[in-house]
C-alpha positions, 0 to 999 in steps of 0.5 A: 865148521858146518854148524857155522856155514848153516848159521850164516845161511840161515835168517837172519844172518843171510840178509847181512852175510852171503856166499863169496866166490874168490876171483882169484886162484892160487895155484897150490893153496886149499883156501877155496876148499873152504867156504868164504863170505862177504858183508852184504854192503861193505866190502869185508870178506872172510873164510871159515876154517876148522880149528884143526886146519888152523892150529890155534888154541881152542880155548883161546876164542872169543864169540859173536853174539850169536856165540860163533867161536872165533880164534883170539887175535894173538892165537890167531897170529901165531897159528899163521906163523905155525903155519907159514902162511906168510900172506895171510899174516902180511894182511892181518899186519896191514890190515892193523894199521900199527904205528911205528911207537907200538911196533917199538913199545910191544915188539919183542927183542 
């Protein structure tokens, strides 16, 4: 996790990403303890989490062009279910903008 944070804070990535502080504090949550970043000029924010806190399979990852690992979507979604992070799961689903046809085709019985 520290390597990912240092990478995003170093040149040339610091011209693209900036540290971001959350405005809303969530009582009882530890999300404020992990570093958050924002893309400069774009309304996109993300958080760096250690893999052992997320419970995703470390072998089911994709990598950015710079080699930074991130979980594959299915593994990340399963992690949210396993850790009962329902708000994050709702945000993931809402952000996907799935059609009813997609849900009917890919949904489980």
